[in-house]
C-alpha positions in Angstrom: 8.8 -0.1 10.1 12.4 0.4 10.8 12.9 -3.2 12.3 11.2 -5.0 9.2 13.3 -2.8 7.1 16.5 -3.7 8.5 15.5 -7.4 9.1 13.7 -8.1 5.7 14.3 -5.5 2.9 17.5 -5.2 0.5 20.2 -2.8 1.5 20.7 0.5 0.4 18.0 3.7 -0.4 17.0 2.0 -3.6 16.7 -1.4 -2.0 13.2 -3.4 -2.4 11.0 -3.4 0.5 10.2 -6.9 -0.5 12.5 -9.6 -1.3 12.6 -13.2 -1.9 14.0 -15.7 0.9 17.7 -15.5 -0.8 17.6 -11.4 -0.9 16.7 -11.4 -4.7 13.8 -9.3 -6.3 10.4 -10.6 -6.4 9.2 -11.6 -9.7 5.9 -12.3 -10.9 6.4 -15.8 -11.2 7.5 -16.5 -7.5 5.5 -13.9 -5.5 2.5 -15.3 -5.5 4.1 -18.3 -3.5 5.8 -16.1 -1.1 2.4 -13.9 -0.7 0.6 -17.2 0.2 3.2 -18.4 2.7 3.5 -15.3 4.1 -0.4 -14.7 4.7 -0.5 -18.2 6.0 2.1 -17.7 8.6 0.4 -14.1 9.8 -2.8 -16.2 9.9 -5.0 -13.8 7.5 -7.6 -15.3 5.3 -7.3 -16.0 1.7 -10.0 -13.3 1.2 -7.1 -10.6 1.5 -5.5 -10.2 -1.7 -2.2 -8.5 -2.2 -3.9 -5.3 -4.1 -6.1 -4.8 -1.1 -2.7 -3.7 0.8 -1.8 -1.4 -2.4 -5.6 0.2 -1.9 -5.2 0.8 1.8 -1.5 2.0 1.1 -3.1 4.8 -0.9 -6.5 5.3 0.8 -4.7 6.0 4.2 -2.5 8.9 3.0 -5.4 10.6 1.2 -7.6 10.6 4.2 -4.8 11.8 6.1 -4.8 14.6 3.5 -1.9 13.8 0.9 -2.1 16.0 -2.1 -2.5 15.0 -5.5 1.0 15.0 -6.1 2.0 13.3 -2.9 -0.4 10.7 -4.1 1.3 10.4 -7.8 4.8 10.1 -6.3 3.5 7.4 -3.9 1.8 5.3 -6.3 4.5 5.7 -9.2 2.1 6.9 -11.4 2.9 9.3 -14.2 -0.7 11.3 -14.4 -3.1 11.9 -11.8 -5.8 9.7 -12.9 -5.4 6.9 -9.9 -4.9 9.4 -7.5 -7.9 11.5 -8.1 -9.6 8.0 -7.9 -8.5 7.4 -4.3 -9.0 11.3 -3.3 -12.6 10.7 -4.5 -13.4 7.9 -2.6 -12.0 9.3 0.4 -14.3 12.8 0.2 -17.1 10.0 -0.2 -16.4 8.7 2.9 -15.3 11.9 4.9 -17.7 14.1 3.0 -19.7 16.9 4.3 -22.5 14.4 6.0 -19.7 13.4 7.9 -18.0 16.6 9.0 -19.6 18.7 11.7 -22.2 16.0 12.4 -21.1 16.0 16.1 -23.0 17.8 19.1 
């Protein structure tokens, strides 16, 4: 991650992680073309949508035990509603039926 940030992200603590080819902030009007180019260069199918990365980026910390406050901050939301949805999904997947089901 450090290597990516040093090579591709804008400089500074408040710099954007994803920037355009000339270093500018991505805008909705130009993001799709950049996303499609990056996805194709990585050999990823068109079935993967950018929002899927956001979902994964919020589900994994929830699975690892991140609390509601951590998820709210990470997601940039002002309420806990969305964070609670990710925690509910995580609880459903890792719930009591899977916990302690070993030998």
